[in-house]
C-alpha positions in Angstrom: 0.0 0.0 0.0 1.2 3.5 -0.8 2.1 5.3 2.4 -0.1 8.2 1.5 -3.1 5.9 1.6 -2.6 5.5 5.4 -2.7 9.3 6.0 -5.9 11.4 6.5 -7.6 12.7 3.3 -7.4 16.5 3.1 -10.4 18.6 2.2 -9.5 22.3 1.6 -11.9 25.1 2.5 -11.2 28.1 0.4 -13.3 31.3 0.4 -12.7 33.7 -2.6 -13.8 37.2 -3.3 -12.2 39.5 -5.9 -8.9 37.7 -5.9 -8.2 36.3 -9.4 -4.4 37.1 -9.4 -3.9 35.4 -6.1 -6.2 32.5 -6.8 -4.2 31.4 -9.9 -1.0 31.4 -7.9 -2.6 29.4 -5.1 -3.9 26.8 -7.6 -0.3 26.4 -8.9 0.8 25.8 -5.3 -1.8 23.2 -4.8 -0.9 21.5 -8.1 2.7 21.2 -7.0 1.9 19.4 -3.7 3.7 16.1 -3.1 0.6 14.9 -1.3 -2.1 13.9 -3.7 -5.0 12.9 -1.5 -7.0 16.1 -1.4 -10.1 17.8 -2.7 -10.6 21.6 -2.9 -13.9 23.3 -2.1 -14.0 26.9 -3.3 -16.8 29.4 -2.4 -16.8 32.5 -4.6 -18.9 34.9 -2.6 -20.2 38.5 -2.1 -23.5 40.1 -1.0 -26.3 40.0 -3.6 -26.9 43.7 -3.1 -23.5 44.5 -4.6 -24.9 43.7 -8.1 -26.9 46.9 -7.9 -24.2 49.0 -6.2 -22.1 51.0 -8.7 -19.2 51.0 -6.2 -19.2 47.2 -5.9 -20.4 45.9 -9.3 -16.9 45.6 -10.6 -16.2 43.0 -7.8 -19.3 41.1 -8.9 -18.0 41.0 -12.5 -14.6 39.8 -11.3 -16.2 37.1 -9.2 -18.2 36.0 -12.2 -15.1 35.7 -14.4 -13.5 33.8 -11.5 -16.4 31.3 -11.6 -15.9 30.8 -15.3 -12.2 30.2 -14.9 -12.8 27.7 -12.1 -15.0 25.7 -14.4 -11.9 24.9 -16.4 -10.4 23.1 -13.5 -10.9 19.4 -12.9 -14.2 18.6 -11.2 -12.5 15.5 -9.7 -10.3 17.9 -7.7 -12.3 21.1 -7.4 -15.8 21.6 -6.2 -17.2 25.1 -6.7 -19.8 26.7 -4.5 -21.4 29.8 -6.1 -22.5 32.6 -3.8 -21.5 35.3 -6.2 -23.5 35.1 -9.5 -26.7 37.1 -9.7 -29.4 35.5 -7.6 -26.9 33.5 -5.5 -25.2 36.2 -3.4 -25.5 36.5 0.4 -28.6 38.2 1.8 -28.4 41.3 4.0 -28.0 39.4 7.3 -25.8 36.4 6.5 -22.7 37.4 4.6 -19.0 37.6 4.7 -16.0 35.4 5.0 -17.3 33.7 8.1 -20.4 32.5 6.3 -18.2 31.4 3.4 -16.0 29.3 5.6 -19.0 27.8 7.4 -20.8 27.0 4.2 -17.7 25.3 2.8 -17.0 23.3 5.9 -20.6 22.2 6.3 -20.5 21.0 2.7 -17.3 19.1 3.4 -18.7 17.1 6.3 -21.5 15.9 4.0 -19.0 14.0 1.9 -16.1 13.3 4.3 -15.1 10.5 6.7 -14.7 11.5 10.3 -10.9 11.0 10.0 -10.6 13.4 7.1 -9.0 16.8 7.6 -10.5 20.2 6.9 -7.7 22.5 5.9 -8.6 26.2 5.9 -6.8 28.4 3.3 -7.1 31.9 1.9 -6.5 32.8 -1.7 -3.7 35.2 -1.0 -1.5 32.5 0.6 1.4 30.4 -0.6 3.3 27.4 0.8 5.9 24.9 -0.1 5.3 21.7 -1.9 5.2 19.6 1.3 2.7 21.6 3.2 -0.3 19.3 2.6 1.9 16.3 3.4 3.2 17.9 6.6 -0.4 18.6 7.9 -1.5 15.0 7.1 1.5 13.6 8.9 1.0 15.9 11.9 -2.5 14.7 12.5 -1.6 11.0 11.7 1.0 11.2 14.5 -1.4 13.2 16.8 -4.7 11.4 16.4 -6.2 13.0 19.5 -5.5 16.6 18.4 -8.5 18.7 17.6 -6.9 21.4 15.6 -3.7 22.9 14.2 -2.8 26.6 14.3 0.0 26.4 11.8 3.1 28.6 11.8 3.0 31.6 9.4 5.3 34.3 8.0 3.9 37.2 5.9 5.5 37.8 2.6 7.6 40.9 2.1 5.5 43.6 0.5 7.0 45.6 -2.4 5.2 48.7 -1.3 7.3 50.2 1.6 4.1 51.5 3.4 2.5 48.0 3.2 5.8 46.5 4.3 6.1 48.7 7.4 2.4 48.1 8.3 2.7 44.3 8.1 5.9 44.3 10.1 4.3 46.2 12.9 1.2 44.1 12.8 3.2 40.9 12.9 5.4 42.1 15.7 2.2 42.9 17.6 0.8 39.4 17.0 4.1 37.6 17.9 4.6 39.7 21.0 1.0 38.8 22.1 1.5 35.1 21.5 4.9 34.9 23.1 3.5 36.6 26.2 0.7 34.0 26.4 3.3 31.2 26.0 5.4 32.9 28.8 2.4 32.7 31.2 1.4 29.2 30.0 -2.1 30.3 28.8 -4.3 27.6 27.2 -5.2 30.1 24.5 -1.7 30.5 23.0 -2.7 30.5 19.4 -2.7 33.0 16.5 -5.9 32.7 14.5 -5.3 33.1 10.8 -7.9 31.7 8.4 -5.1 30.6 6.1 -3.3 28.5 8.8 -6.0 26.3 10.4 -6.7 22.6 10.1 -8.9 20.2 12.1 -10.3 16.7 11.8 -13.9 16.3 10.6 -14.8 14.6 13.9 -13.6 17.6 15.9 -15.5 20.0 13.7 -18.7 18.0 14.3 -18.0 17.7 18.0 -17.9 21.4 18.6 -21.0 22.1 16.5 -19.1 23.5 13.5 -18.1 27.0 12.8 -20.1 29.9 14.1 -20.4 32.4 11.2 -19.3 35.9 11.8 -18.5 38.7 9.4 -14.9 38.8 10.9 -13.0 36.9 13.5 -14.6 33.6 12.8 -11.2 31.9 12.8 -10.5 33.1 16.4 -13.9 32.0 17.8 -13.6 28.7 15.9 -10.1 27.9 17.3 -11.3 28.9 20.8 -14.2 26.4 20.6 -11.8 23.7 19.5 -9.3 24.6 22.2 -11.9 24.2 24.9 -12.8 20.8 23.5 -9.3 19.3 23.3 -5.6 19.5 22.5 -4.3 21.8 19.8 -1.1 21.5 17.7 1.1 24.6 17.3 4.1 23.0 15.6 4.2 22.0 12.0 7.2 21.2 9.8 5.9 23.5 7.1 4.4 27.0 7.4 2.1 29.2 5.3 3.1 32.6 3.7 0.1 35.0 3.7 0.2 38.1 1.4 0.8 41.5 3.1 -1.8 43.7 1.5 -4.2 46.5 2.4 -7.7 44.9 2.3 -11.1 45.8 3.7 -12.8 42.5 2.9 -13.3 42.0 6.6 -14.0 44.3 9.5 -10.9 43.4 11.5 -7.8 41.3 10.9 -4.6 41.7 8.9 -5.9 43.9 6.1 -7.9 46.4 8.1 -5.1 46.6 10.7 -2.7 47.6 7.9 -5.2 50.2 6.6 -5.7 51.7 10.0 -2.0 51.5 10.9 -1.0 53.2 7.6 -3.1 56.1 8.6 -1.3 56.3 12.0 -4.0 54.5 14.1 -2.6 51.4 15.9 -4.9 51.8 18.9 -6.7 48.5 18.2 -3.4 46.6 18.0 -1.2 47.9 20.8 1.9 46.4 22.4 0.3 45.5 25.7 2.3 46.1 28.9 4.3 43.1 30.2 2.8 43.7 33.6 -0.7 42.9 32.5 0.3 39.5 31.3 2.0 39.0 34.7 -1.3 39.9 36.4 -3.0 37.1 34.4 -0.2 34.7 35.3 -0.7 35.6 39.0 -4.3 34.6 38.7 -3.4 31.4 36.8 -1.1 30.4 39.6 -3.8 31.0 42.2 -6.7 29.1 40.5 -6.2 25.8 42.4 -6.6 27.8 45.7 -9.8 29.3 44.3 -11.3 25.9 44.6 -11.5 26.6 48.3 -12.0 30.4 48.3 -11.7 33.1 45.6 -9.1 35.7 46.4 -9.0 39.2 45.0 -6.8 39.8 41.9 -7.0 42.3 39.0 -8.5 39.5 36.8 -11.1 38.6 39.5 -12.1 42.3 39.8 -12.3 42.6 36.0 -14.5 39.5 35.7 -16.7 40.6 38.5 -17.5 43.9 36.8 -17.7 42.5 33.3 -20.0 39.6 34.2 -21.8 41.4 37.1 -20.9 38.5 39.4 -19.7 39.2 42.9 -17.6 36.0 42.8 -17.1 34.9 39.2 -15.9 31.5 40.3 -18.5 30.6 42.9 -20.8 28.7 40.6 -17.9 26.7 39.2 -17.0 25.6 42.7 -20.5 24.2 43.2 -20.6 22.5 39.8 -17.1 20.8 39.7 -16.2 18.3 42.3 -12.4 18.1 41.8 -9.8 20.9 41.7 -8.5 19.7 38.3 -11.9 20.1 36.7 -12.6 23.3 38.5 -9.3 24.9 37.2 -10.2 23.7 33.6 -13.6 25.4 34.0 -12.0 28.6 35.2 -9.8 28.6 32.1 -12.9 28.1 29.9 -14.6 31.1 31.6 -11.5 33.3 31.4 -10.9 32.4 27.8 -9.0 34.0 24.9 -11.7 36.6 24.4 -11.8 37.5 28.1 -8.0 37.8 28.1 -8.1 40.3 25.3 -10.9 42.2 26.9 -8.9 42.3 30.2 -5.8 43.7 28.4 -7.8 46.3 26.5 -9.6 47.5 29.7 -6.4 47.8 31.8 -3.7 48.9 29.4 -3.7 52.5 30.7 -2.6 51.2 34.2 0.9 51.0 32.8 1.6 54.2 30.8 4.2 54.0 28.0 4.5 53.9 24.2 4.3 50.7 22.2 8.1 51.0 21.7 8.7 51.2 25.4 6.5 48.2 26.2 8.2 46.2 23.4 11.7 47.1 24.7 10.7 46.1 28.2 9.5 42.8 27.0 12.7 42.1 25.0 15.1 43.2 27.7 13.3 41.3 30.4 13.1 38.0 28.5 16.0 37.7 26.1 19.8 37.6 26.4 21.5 40.9 26.0 23.9 39.5 23.5 21.0 38.4 21.3 19.6 41.9 21.4 23.0 43.5 20.5 23.3 41.1 17.5 20.1 42.7 16.1 22.2 45.7 15.2 19.5 48.1 16.4 19.7 51.0 18.8 16.8 49.9 21.0 16.8 53.1 23.0 15.8 55.1 19.9 13.7 52.5 18.1 10.5 53.8 16.4 7.8 51.9 14.6 7.2 54.9 12.4 10.8 56.2 11.8 13.2 53.4 12.2 14.5 51.8 9.0 12.5 48.9 7.7 15.5 46.6 8.2 15.2 47.3 12.0 11.6 46.2 12.0 12.4 43.2 9.9 15.2 42.1 12.4 12.8 42.4 15.3 10.2 40.4 13.4 12.8 37.7 12.7 13.8 37.6 16.4 10.2 37.2 17.6 9.5 34.6 14.8 12.5 32.5 15.9 11.4 32.7 19.5 7.9 31.7 18.6 9.2 28.8 16.5 11.2 27.6 19.6 8.0 27.7 21.7 6.0 25.9 19.1 8.6 23.2 18.8 8.9 22.7 22.6 5.1 22.4 22.7 5.3 19.4 20.3 7.7 17.7 22.7 5.4 18.0 25.8 
């Protein structure tokens, strides 16, 4: 028997809107895969109302041409879902990339075995020839895993403005994730729609994807993480495009647009001390099984949830300290962590650069920082050379890769 026959079958979920130039490149990537056991499900989509909107009608025509081109691909490999041609677009309530991903994944489970894999991609992403094989092998070797949040590295943008914006955004994401790893948070993942995979059985177990106009990948991974063990290491990574895009309300593209205008308020470098406050509460959770003590996180949850003791009901419902702690983590989840950080960031004044430097100098060897060749005391996201931002991105990427690899050994 061919070894590939023993590996899980891959079913790719690919939403597409107004991306013909990227889609052709992606199809070439897929055609070059060394792993041959896959099927691609493509949903070309946009709101129906756009057909009568002079500002959006060009997108509709582009999507229509994309549908025609997709018909030239082999129906044995590609299945096309039309939510773009006139009469088939989204209605006013249910639309967007979240709905597209859900529609595709729900279609997939109608044809798939429970052991098959759902691999989420975006049209503006590339990867090496062994990416599909690496994902199949990863789940073959980790059959209890409910999801993979694959490593990523944004492509270098030719436009200097886009390059600076994506470097700052990626530094924000990696700083955030490295801090969550530092405090051993269960929600240490970066949610990128182009870098997610899960088995069909896990998708069904969590009730599928909850459709949202944006952020569906984050909420989906959070549901999966609450259900079981996630994978963070993979031998191959994905390379998303760095581009200004307003297809979604938040995420990489909108962050770059806002950032290019000088507004990074939605994507700050959060103070190191706030992650330490979360860590303090994590360390105290076993003792909360007896009695809840006051911490900044407890105070925040009490106000947010309007509960005097946010852990009292959990003590009544869970009979062991282990299950109680797990329930606490499910209550103070990835969303609550972000809300806590946003609500309390002004407690520790400072610029994004100052918060970043404090994190670097407190966690990494000084010789490593000197090797960057950057004057950290005068570093500026807006004014420093692009090479300085790139060197910082590379340092954080390498540290994140180390953490991902260590997680695979545990």
